[in-house]
C-alpha positions as CSV (number, residue, x, y, z in Angstrom):
1,R,1.4,6.8,-33.1
2,S,4.9,5.9,-33.0
3,F,6.1,10.0,-32.3
4,I,3.3,9.8,-30.1
5,F,4.7,7.0,-27.8
6,L,8.1,8.4,-27.9
7,Y,6.2,12.0,-27.3
8,F,5.2,10.1,-23.3
9,L,8.5,8.0,-23.6
10,Q,10.9,11.7,-23.5
11,I,8.6,13.5,-20.8
12,I,8.8,10.2,-18.8
13,V,13.0,9.9,-19.0
14,T,13.5,13.5,-18.0
15,L,11.4,13.4,-15.0
16,M,13.3,10.4,-13.6
17,F,16.9,12.4,-14.5
18,V,15.8,16.5,-13.2
19,P,17.7,17.5,-10.8
20,E,16.0,18.8,-7.6
21,D,16.6,22.5,-7.3
22,P,16.0,23.3,-3.3
23,Q,15.7,27.2,-4.2
24,Y,12.5,26.1,-6.1
25,E,11.1,25.8,-2.5
26,D,11.0,29.4,-1.4
27,L,10.8,31.0,-4.9
28,P,7.4,32.1,-5.3
29,L,5.6,30.9,-8.8
30,S,5.5,33.4,-11.1
31,F,2.1,33.8,-14.0
32,A,4.3,32.2,-16.6
33,D,5.2,29.4,-14.3
34,I,1.2,28.9,-13.5
35,A,0.2,29.1,-17.3
36,G,3.5,26.8,-18.1
37,V,1.9,24.4,-15.9
38,F,-1.7,24.5,-17.2
39,L,-0.8,24.8,-20.8
40,Y,1.6,21.7,-20.6
41,F,-1.6,19.8,-19.1
42,L,-3.8,20.7,-22.0
43,H,-1.1,19.7,-24.6
44,M,-1.1,16.1,-23.0
45,L,-4.7,16.0,-23.1
46,C,-4.6,17.2,-26.8
47,I,-2.4,14.2,-27.4
48,F,-4.7,11.8,-26.4
49,A,-7.2,13.5,-28.6
50,L,-5.3,13.3,-31.7
51,L,-5.4,9.6,-31.3
52,K,-8.9,9.9,-32.1
53,Y,-8.2,12.5,-35.1
54,N,-10.2,15.1,-33.1
55,S,-9.8,18.4,-35.4
56,I,-10.0,20.6,-32.2
57,A,-7.5,18.9,-30.7
58,R,-5.7,19.6,-33.6
59,T,-5.5,23.1,-33.4
60,I,-5.3,23.6,-29.7
61,F,-2.1,21.4,-30.1
62,T,-0.5,23.8,-32.0
63,V,-1.5,26.4,-30.4
64,T,-0.4,25.0,-27.0
65,T,2.7,24.3,-29.0
66,L,3.4,27.7,-29.7
67,I,2.1,29.3,-26.6
68,I,4.6,27.2,-24.9
69,V,7.5,28.2,-27.0
70,V,6.9,32.2,-26.5
71,L,6.3,31.3,-23.5
72,Y,9.4,29.2,-22.1
73,P,12.1,32.2,-21.9
74,F,10.0,34.0,-19.1
75,L,10.3,30.3,-17.2
76,T,11.8,30.4,-13.1
77,E,15.2,30.0,-14.5
78,P,16.8,26.9,-12.3
79,T,19.8,27.2,-10.2
80,V,21.1,23.9,-10.6
81,P,22.4,23.2,-13.4
82,N,20.4,20.5,-15.8
83,G,23.0,19.2,-17.6
84,N,23.5,17.5,-21.1
85,L,20.6,14.6,-21.1
86,I,17.9,17.0,-19.6
87,D,18.7,19.7,-22.7
88,I,19.1,17.1,-24.7
89,L,15.7,15.4,-24.3
90,T,14.2,19.4,-23.9
91,Y,15.5,19.5,-27.4
92,L,14.1,16.2,-28.6
93,G,10.4,17.3,-27.2
94,G,10.3,20.2,-29.3
95,F,11.9,17.7,-32.0
96,I,8.5,15.6,-31.3
97,D,6.4,18.9,-31.0
98,G,7.1,19.5,-34.7
99,S,7.1,15.9,-36.1
100,I,3.6,15.8,-34.8
101,I,2.5,18.9,-36.1
102,I,4.1,18.1,-39.7
103,L,1.8,15.0,-39.4
104,I,-1.2,16.3,-39.3
105,Y,-1.1,19.0,-41.4
106,L,1.2,17.8,-44.2
107,T,0.6,14.8,-44.7
108,D,-2.1,12.1,-45.6
109,L,-3.0,12.1,-41.9
110,S,-4.6,15.5,-42.2
111,D,-7.6,14.0,-44.5
112,K,-8.4,12.1,-41.5
113,F,-8.9,15.1,-39.3
114,K,-11.0,16.6,-41.7
115,R,-13.2,13.8,-42.2
116,A,-13.5,13.1,-38.1
């Protein structure tokens, strides 16, 4: 539960400090941008389902994490530098996702998903 709390805290802090990029207003959204937004919301829904030890959510969370990692290089490049804080928060988000995957598959917590 603490990693899930950190997950949402990281999202909130990132959204507070991400710089506004005026060039995004003129750019059309690419397929990767639209898919990234959809996958990100699906990813967050799975976090709530993980709290109820839903085994389908565990699989979807892992798959969306992998797809987001593959899709990330194809997202539209920002024209305004993010800065060190946003970079650190992005890396922290990846660390938290990886930690959650390790916990739900490689610890005693995985037994709770099999029973549910």
